[in-house]
Structures are given as C-alpha cells and as structure tokens.
N, C-alpha and C positions, 0 to 999 in steps of 0.2 A: 237500503236498509230493510229490516224485517217489517212486514206489514201484516196486520190482521184486523178483523172487525172489532171495534171497541165494544165492550160490554159494560153496561151500567148496572151495578148491584144495588137493589133497593131493599132496605131492611124494614119490615112491617112490625109495628107495635101491636101486640094482641093482648086484650084485657083478660082478666081472670074469669073462669066460668062461674064463680060465685057472684050472685047478684046482690049488691048492697041495697039497703033501704034508701029510697030517694030522699035526698036532702039538699040543702043549699050548698054544702061543701062538695057533694058529689057533682052537682051541676058545674061548680067552678072547676073541678078536676077535669070534667069532660071538655069544658071550654078551653082550658090550658092545653089539653092534649090535641084538640082540633087546631089550635093556633100553632102548636109545634109542628104538626103534620103539614099545615098549610105553608109554613116557612120553609120546611124541608123540600116539599115538592116545588115550591117557587124557585129555590136555588137549583134544584135538579133540572127544572125546565130551562133555566138560563144556560146551564152547562150544555144541555142537549141542543139548544139553539145554536150555541157557538160550535159545538162539535160537528153537527150536521151541515153547517154552512161553510166548513173548512174542507179542503181537499188535501190528500196526502201527497207530498212531493217526493221525488226520488233524489238520490245523492249525486246523480249525474246530470249536470246542467249544461246547456249549450255553451261552447267556448266563447261565443261572441258577447256574452254578458259583460257589461262594462259600467262605467259611471252613469250611463244613461238609464240604467235600471232604476235609479232613484226617482226619475221623473215618472216612470211607469207605475211605481209603487204609490206615488202620491195620488193617483187616481182612485185607489182603493179606499173605501171608507174606514175610518178608525173604529176600534171597538166601542160600542155605545157606552157612555159614561156609567150608567147603572150596572152594567155587566162588569166593566173595569173595576168599579168600586166593590162589587160583591166578591169578585175573585181576590182582590187585595185584602178584603176583610177576612175571608176564610183562610187565606195564607198566613196572615198575622195572628190568627186565632189558633193555629196549629201548635201542638206541643211536641212535634217530632224532634228527636235528638239531632244535633248538628245543623239545624237550619239557621239561616241568616237572621241576625237580630232585627227586631222591628224597625229601629231607626234606619239601619242600613238598607233594609228591604224597601221601606217607604221612599227613601231618597232615590234608589234606582228606579222604582216605579214612577216617580215624579218625572224623571227624564224621559221615560218611555211614553208617559202621558202626553208630553209635549211633542215628541219626535215621531211616534208611531202613526201610521205604518211606515217602517223604515228598514234599512239594511242594518241588521243587528248581529254582531259577532260576539260570541261568548266563549271565553276560555274556561273549560271545566264543566263537567256534568254533576248536578247535585239535586238536592231537594227542591230548589226553586226553578229548575229548568223547565218543567211544564208551565209554570207561571209566566216565565219570560216569553215562551212561545205563544201563550194565549194573549198576553198583553200586547204583543206585536202582531196581532191578527191582521192579515192583509199585507204584511211586510215579508221580508226574507230574513229568516233567523238561521244562523249556522252555529253549531257547537263544535269546539275542538277539545279533545280529551287526550290524555297521555297514555291510556291503557286500553288495549283491545278487550281485556277481561272486564274492566269496569264499564266500558261502553256496551258490551254485550249484556251484562247484567242489568244495566239501566234499560235497555230495550226490552229485555224479558219482563222487567217490572212494569213497564209502561207499553204494553202491546197495542199497536194501532194508533199511537199518539199522532194526531193529524199534523202533517207538515214537519215532522222530526227529521232533521238533517245533521248527521254526526260524522265527523272525520277524526281519525286517530293520528296524532303527529308524534314524531320523535323529538323530545325535548333534550337538547344536548348538554344541559348544565346540571349542577348539583348546588344545593344551598351552601355547602362548605366552600365552594369555589368562587364565591361572590367577589372577594377582594382581588384575587389574581385575574379574574375575568375583566373587572373594571380597569385594572392597571394595564391590561393588554389592549383594551378598546380605546381608552382616552387619547393616546398619542395619534391615533388614526382618525379620530372623530372630526377634527377640524380640516382634514385634507379633502379637497374636492374629489380626489381619486382614492381616498381611503376605503377600506372594506366596510366600515361601520358608520358611514355618513347617514344623516337623517332623511335625505331624499334619495331614494334608489329603488331599483327593481329587485325586490327580495327573491324573486325566482332564480336570479343568477348571482345572489350574494354569497360570499364566502366568509362573512363576518361570523365569529364563533357564537354570537347570540341570536343570529337570524334563523327563523324557521323557513327553510327554502324548499321543503319537500311537500308543501300543500298542493291540492289541486289547482291547476293554473288559473281557473276563473276566479278564485278567491283573491288573487293579487290584482285583479282588474276592477273589482267592485269598489265603489266609493262608500265606505262604511260610515253610517251616520252615528252609530253608538257602538262602542266596544266595552264589554264588561270583562275584567280580568278577575276571575274567581277560581283559578286553577292554573297549573297542577298543584298538588299538595306541597307544603313547604314547612312542615313542623319539625322535620328531622334533618340533620346535616346531610344525610345521603339522599334525601328526597330531591326531585328535580327542581322544585322551587319555581318562581315566576319571573326570573330575570329575562329569559328568552321571550316569554309572553309579553312582558311590558315593553321590551325593546321592539318586538315585532309590531305591537299595537302602535307604538310611537311612529314607526316608519310608515306603516299602512295609512295612518291618519294624515301624514304629510305628503305622501307620494302619489295618491290617486284622487282624481275627481275635480281638479281645477279649483274654482272658487267654492267657498263654503267652509263648514267646520265639522269636525268629528269630536264627539263627546266621549271621553275615556273615563271609565270608572274602575278604580282599583280597590278590591276588598282586602281585608286583613292588613290595612295600612299601618297598624300598630307594630307589626313585625319589622325587624331591621331591613331585610332584603326588599320587601315591598316599598318601604319608605325611601331607602337609598336609591333604588332603581327608578322610582317615580320621580324623584328630584333630579336624577341624572338624565333621563330621557323624555319625561313629560314636562318637567320644569315648574318651579314654583310660580313663575310669572303667568303660567297658564292655568293655575289652580283657581277654581271659582267657588269651591265650597267643600264641606265634609260633613258627615253625619255618622256618629258611632265610629266604626272602623272602615268606613267607605269614604274614599276621597274622589273628587270630581274635577276633571281637567277639560278644557275646551281648546282644541288644536286647530289652527288655521291651515287648510290644505295648501300644499305647494310651497310652503315657506319654511326656512330654517332661521336660526337666530343670527345669521350673518357669519361669514367666514367658514361655513360648512358645519357649524356646531348645532347641537340641540338647544342649548340654553344660553341666554345672554350672560348670566352670572351663575356659577356653580357654587353651591353652599359648602361651608366648611365641613358639615356632617357627612357629606357624600365624598 
C-alpha cells in the first residue's frame, strides 16, 4: 500500500499584541491557556509515542502465516491503558459526520481492550479505522473494502498510517437479493457436502455468499475479532453485508482449532444485518448488544450439528 512519512500538524495559539492591564482575571486567563496547551501537547506526545513505536507493514505477508500467528502476537505488549483511554476519549469526542455512535464504539473498544493485541479483521473502511488500528497495537489488523476508489481515497487521507493493511474484495451480492439468496443457501446448509456449510475452506468455496478471492493467507489466520462495518447497505442496489457476515461466520468456525472468535456486526437495526446475523452467527451465540452493534462469540471448529449454522432458526429469518 502507499507509504509516506507521517506529519503532525501543530496549531499554535498566539495572543494579541495589545497588552492588557495586569489583573486577577488576566492571570486566570493565562493559567487556563497554559492548562489547555499542556493538555494538547500531552495528547500529542501520546500519539507521537504510539506512532514512532509502530512499524509500517506491507500488504504482502508470508504464505506460511497460520493460526500459530496468534501465539506470536500474544508476546507483544498491549497498548498502555492511559493511551488506550485517551484515544477512545478523543474518538468519542469527535463531531465528524457519519462516525459510529458512542455506545457502539465503546462496546467494540471494550472487546479490543480484552483481546488485543490480536488478529483483527474489519469489513469496511471508515472514520474509526485508524482507531481500530491503534487500539490493536502490536496485533495484526486487516481491512477489507468493496471499492478501489474508496480505499485509495482513504489512503490519501491518511498517508503513512502505521501498519495499514487494506484489501479490496468483490462482494457478489445486493441488498435487494437477500431473500432469494437465503432461499438458495438454506437447502444446502445442512449437507456435509453442500456449498454453504459452516465449516469449509472458503478459498475453494462456490457458495454464492462466500468471499473466495481474498489473499490466501487470510483464510489461514485464526481471527480473534471480526468487525462487520461494511460494505454499504442503505440502498437496494448496494452490496450490503450478507457476504461479509457469512464469510465472517465461516472464518470464525473453520480456522484455529480450539478457542473463540468474537464477531461484531454494526447497523444491526437494519433488516439484512439482523436476518443474516441470526442465520449465520445465531442467537445462541449472541452475548450482548449496544446501540446498533451486536456481539457474538463463535467456538472454532464447531457447527450446530447436522452441518448447520444454528440449532434453531428464528421465525423472523
């Protein structure tokens, strides 16, 4: 991916050339200004400490990476709690349009606080992407996006972001096709030899919901956390997240032997996200929700018996 040296822009506050008469209020003003500057440079120093302690990784990784990568990552120290908290505080203080709501963002951050440094897979690039990368300091974070143009613009907006690893995938679905796709998938789901079974090698899958064109090493990693926050799904012609949720569900079950994968699905208030989560991640695996973010814990290597995803399918799906 594109690399360049990160530049930190500092904005200096300069007082007026007019010299006011010394007074108690003037002293208080100078004290407040000094406190504000101290707070700003403290946070800038924290970010500098994080940035210069990170290294930029490339998007080409050795093909021998496998589930054993989790053990190697565990030897890296997690992000110090004060820096973690500072980054989260400033992220939730942002007024940027389109950002994740505070309850959703804090819930996702709580999972990373427990699991990081870890293998983190994120569907979608957005306002929070630099935060996820920073909170998983010392881990392996991969972003999957649906658009070359969107990924390129993101990289241009964040030049030299340490450790950024982005791949563009072809998402084969549309929001409008949800019901026909589910009708086609369900009869095969319980078959040990069906195309859309929950435990399989996605690299060779011909299930219509599977993402099978990703770099090979991504299928061999045991993902500790998967966040589904893309592709877009607000219009009938948008790709939606059916393929992302299905792929996350299969990756969570198919790689890594013992252990669990935590899957977070954002915008769960929308029909597609809710239905596909219940279909492939299953209500019996849901452990919590906050705002429009829902949290599942999937046990690796297991299906629900009979080759299916869930023990009981809900009437709504």
